[in-house]
N, C-alpha and C positions, 0 to 999 in steps of 0.2 A: 951261884948265879939266882938272879930273881926273876922270876918268869911271871906273867900274867897272862893268863887264858881267858879268851873271851868264847864262852860255848851258847849255843843256840837253845839246848835246854839243859837244865842240872843232871850232870854225868852219873846219875846214880837214884836209882839201882838201874845198871846196865843193860836195856834189853832189847836194843836196836841196834843198827848200826852207827849213827851218831856219835851215842851215848857209851857204847861199849868202846869205839875207837878214845873218846875225850878220856874216859874213867882210866883205860886202861895206860893211854900216856901219862897223865897225871899222876897214877900210883907210882909208876917206875919213876918218873923225873922227881918225885918230892923224895926218893931214898938219896937223894946228891944236889940237890938244889931246893929252895926256897921258892914255892909255887903257893902264888894267889889267884884265885876265881873269880871271876864276874860273870852271870850266868843270866839267861834268861829261865823264868817257871812257870812250869805248865800247871793248870789250875791242882792236876791230882798229886802233882809235887810237894814237898815240904821237905826243909830243912831241919829235920827234927835231930834230935842230941844222938840217936845212935847212926848216923850217917855218918858213914867212913871219911867222906871229902872233908870234916871237922877236922880231924885228927891229921890228914893228909898237908893240908894247906894252911899258908900262915895265916891267910882269912877267906872266909867266901861272901861274896855279894849276892844279893838276886833282884830282879825286877821284874813283876808278870809279865807275863807273854801276852803283848796287844792284840785286841779282838778288833777283827775286822768286820764289819757289815757288809754285804754282799753289794749294797750299792756303793758304797766309800769306794770297796775293792775296784767296781767298773769304773767310778770315777777317775781313781788315780791311772788306771790304765788307761783310759781314754785323754786324760789331760796329761799325760810323761810319758818319757821315752823310755824309763827304766824298766825295767822286766818286773813280773811281779814279784820273784823270789826277793828284789832288791826292798819291796815294801813290807813283804810279810814281818819283819823283825823291827820293822823301824821303832823304835819306841823313842819318848822323848825322857822317860824316867829312867831308860836303860844309859840313855845317851847322858843324862846329869849325873850319874852315878860316874860313869866311864871318866868324864871329864874331871871331875872331882878327883878321881882315886888318881888320875894323871899328876894333876896338880899338888898333890901330898906328899908323895914321893914318888922316885924313878926306879924303872925296870929296866935290867939288861934286855931282855926280849919280852915282846908283846906279841903271842901268838894267836891268831884270827881263827877259827875251826867254822868254815864253810863260805860259802857265797851268801847266804842269809846276812850274814854278819859284814860283808865287806864296804858296805855305807860309813862304817863307825872307823873304817883307815885312815880316811884322813884326821880324823879328831886324834889318833897316835902320831900320824905323822908331825902335828905341831906340840906335839909334846917337850918339854924341855927338861933336862937333857931328850936327844931323840931317843928311842930304845931300836933295837934291832928289830923290825917288824916282819915276822914270819907267818904266811898265807897258807892254810892248808886246804888245799881245795879239793874236798871228798870226792865229789865226782866231776867228770866233764859236763856239766851243766847244761851245755847248746846243745852236745850231744845227745845227751838224754830228752831234750826236748825234739831235736829231731828225729829222733827215731819212734817217740809218741806220735807226731805228726804223719810219721809216712805209716804207722799201724793202723792208727787210725782213719786214715785217708780210704782203706779197703772195706771200711763199713758203713755205709750210706748213715746209719742212724747214728755216728759217731763224730760227723764231718764237722759240728761246733767244735767238739774238744780238737778236733786236728786244726781248725782255723786258729784257736787259742795258741796253741805248740807252735805252728809256724810264725805267728808273732810272737812268742818268747823266745822263740830257737833265732830269731835274728836280733832281738835286743839282749839276748844271753850273750851271742859272742862278744858283742862291744864290751859289756858290762864285764863280763869274766876277763876279758884280756886287759881292759885297764887296771881291774884288781892285781893281775899278776906282774903289771909292768911298775906300779907303782909299791909293791912288798920288797922287802931287801931278799926273802929266800921265798920260795914258790913249792911247797911239797904236796906230791900225787902219791895217788896210791898204788898205781899200776904201770905197765908199761904203757898197754893200749889206754891211759889214761894221759900218759905223757904225751903222745903222738898226736892224741885230739885237740889237747890243750897247746901245743907247740904250735898244731895249725892256723890257731888262732893268736898266737903271743909267738910268733916263731925266733924274737930277739931276746926272750926270758930261757934262763938258766932253768931248768924242772929238776926236782931233786926226788924219787922215787923212796918212799919209806912205806910199805907195804902193810896192808889190814894185817891183825894177829888174832892170837886165842891163849887164854887163859891155859895153859898147857896142864896145870895141877888141877885145876876145875873138872876139865874135860877129860883129858886122858885117863883120870884116876877115880872116874866118878861110880860110887856105891850106895846110891839113895834109891828110893821109890820108884818103881817103873808104869808107865802107861802105854798099853800094847794096843796097836793099829798096826797093819799093814803097811801103811803109807803114812808120811808126816811131811808137812811142807811148814815151816816158820818165818814170820816177818810182820811187820808193822801192817795192818791189813785195812787202813785209809792211804795208803801208799800208791799209786797209780801203776806203778810195775807189777807190786803184788796182786792188786787186783784183778789185772789181764793176767797174769798168771796163773790165778785159780778159775777164775771164769774159761779160761781155754782150755785147761786141764779138765775141769769137771762137764764141761761142754762137749768137747773133741776125743780126747784119751780117755778120762774113765770108764765111757761105755763100752769102748774097744778093749779095754782090760777087762770088764764084768761080763764080756760074752765066752769067755773062758775061766775066770773066775768069778761069779757071778756076787760072793760073799765079801768080795774087796773093801777093806774098810779104811777110810781117809780122815786124817786128823789136819784141821787148818787153825795152827796154834798162832794167834799174835792178838795184840790189842786192838781196840776201836772198829770193826769190820765193817766196810763199807756197805751204804744200800743198794749198790748193784750188786751186792754176794748174798741180799736175802734170797732170792730163789734158790743159794744152793743149801738153806737150812732145811729145805723139804725132800733133800737126796737122801734115800736110806742110807745107813750106815757111813754118813757126813758129819763130822763132829767139827762145830765150828766154836772155839774154845773161849775167842775173848781173850783177855791179859789174864797172863797166868805168872806167879811169882819164878818161875825156873823151868826152862824148856828143855834141861836135861832128862826129866822123865820121859817125855815124848819121843826124844832122840832117842837114848837107849832101847826104848820099847818099841820104836820102828822098825819092821822088816827091810824098808829101803824108803829112804828118802826123797824126794823128789824136787825140783827146783826147776820148773817150766817156764823161765821168763824169758821174753821174747822182746822187752823194751828195757829201755834201764840203762845205766852206765856203771862205773866204779868197779870195787871188788867186791863179792858176797861175803860178810861176814860167817852168815848163814853155814854156807858150803863148808867154809873149815871148823867150824863148831860140830857139824854131822862126821866129817871125815873123822876128827881127832875123836868122836866118841867112838869109831868104828862101825857107824852106820854107812852102808853101801849107798853111794848117790847116782839119781839118775837125773841128768841136767842138758840144758840147753846149751850150744856154743857160745852163745850169749852168756848164760849163765855162770859161764865157765871162765868168761872174758878176763883176762889178768893174771891166771895161775897157771903157770907152766904144768898142766896137768897133761895126760895121756889119756887117749879113749882105750877101754878097756885094758888098763893100765891101775891109775886110780880112782877110775869110775867110766860111767857109760853117757857117751854124748847122742841126743837125737834131737831132730827139729822138727820134724814132721809127725804128725798123731798119730799114725800108723808106726814109724819109727820109734815114737816114744814109747807108745802099748806096749809093742814088742820089748824094748830093753826094761821094762817093768817087769812084764811077764817072765823074762829070760831069769832074773833076780830072785822072783819071787816061787820059781820051781828049780832053782839051784843052788841049795846052801853053800856047795864047795866054791861057787864065783863068788858070792854073798862075800865068803870069809876071806879068798884071795884079793877082791878090791879092796876089801876094809882095812887088812893089813898094809898094803901098799900105801892106803890112802892116812892112814895113821901116821907112818913113818915120815911119807911126805911134809905132813903139817910138822910133827918134830923137829924135823929139820932143820929149818926156813922160817917157821911162823908163831916161834915165841917171841911173846912183848919182850921178855930180857933181853934178847937178841936184836930186835928190832928198834928199841930205843936210843940205843949210842947211835945209830943212823943218824936219827934226827938231832941228838946233843951236838955231832960232830959240824952242825950248819950253824951254829949260834955261836960259832968263834967270829971275833968281828972282824970287819976290813970287806973289802971289794966282794961283790957275788962271786962266788963259787964254782968253780966249774960241774956243771951238772954230773951227778949222780944216780945210778940204778943201783937196785936191789940184786 
């Protein structure tokens, strides 16, 4: 079978949620199928000779990520009813490459990775012969904006951001539903996302293919270690991650340090946003920026914290930490989409006092840390290896009418 992937950034190196999912799907599918890749390319990315995508794929072609000025972005939002995400990766160069590739040869499947590429779906529909179109909806984006709006409404200085999210929430409901209706197969990453997308596209059959983890890389790590009491990982210009670290450092960390004044924290992730600048002056808080490998930080952490209060989807960062055997404290929303149990696989806490107490409990109790870590690692090994998940996606590639919805 010949499969064309459309991805929002080159999925190597796989350092954050989207690229981790895309790279592992491609790597697994390339073992049994002819995979081609058309991708947007971030300024710091390159398709050099050592990039394994060149060996995995029949061909890889890229177009640069389009750059928008604030003035253009504002004009697009004011003169169009499309959501901001529909414009973010709209590129004439990418469009031209896609049209040319579809005209030059045929594909059995075209897989569109994420809502930022959904505007290219009509071009794939027009291809002759028409391929099977699979839309991988990484998050229920309309719900993410709804949650961001409601969170920002509680803070007066964030009301402009709340207004932005309110507009995007309404536009995304229509745009996301339309993309789901037009695709032949729609994939979501969790049962929670399935319910959220079903609310706006009730007639569409949705298929759950969860996020996974490379078990060999994370369960058998023997490399260097970076020692911190607490670690958080994630792309640090991503709004939910920014909110998580601001809330944690302002509301939770002071409570922890009342009992453990020397507690250290590493915030590991690329492109720290300007809103995080005040955290740089906090004692024993390290903001690393981009790192080539998060595993040394996960291996060296006493506790992994994921204090997420907005967002959606399933967090690959939790799977990575659990696979490494690092005990986790997260919010109910942070664990959304995973069938985990409080005090069996991790600890759940939503209020600042509860979160601080959960962290302190683990910092003070090595036996409890070990018990949670063992159960969490077993949980990931049983259900979240990519080699077990990708066949669920392959089953959707068979031609014919829309298949009945499947869940993990």
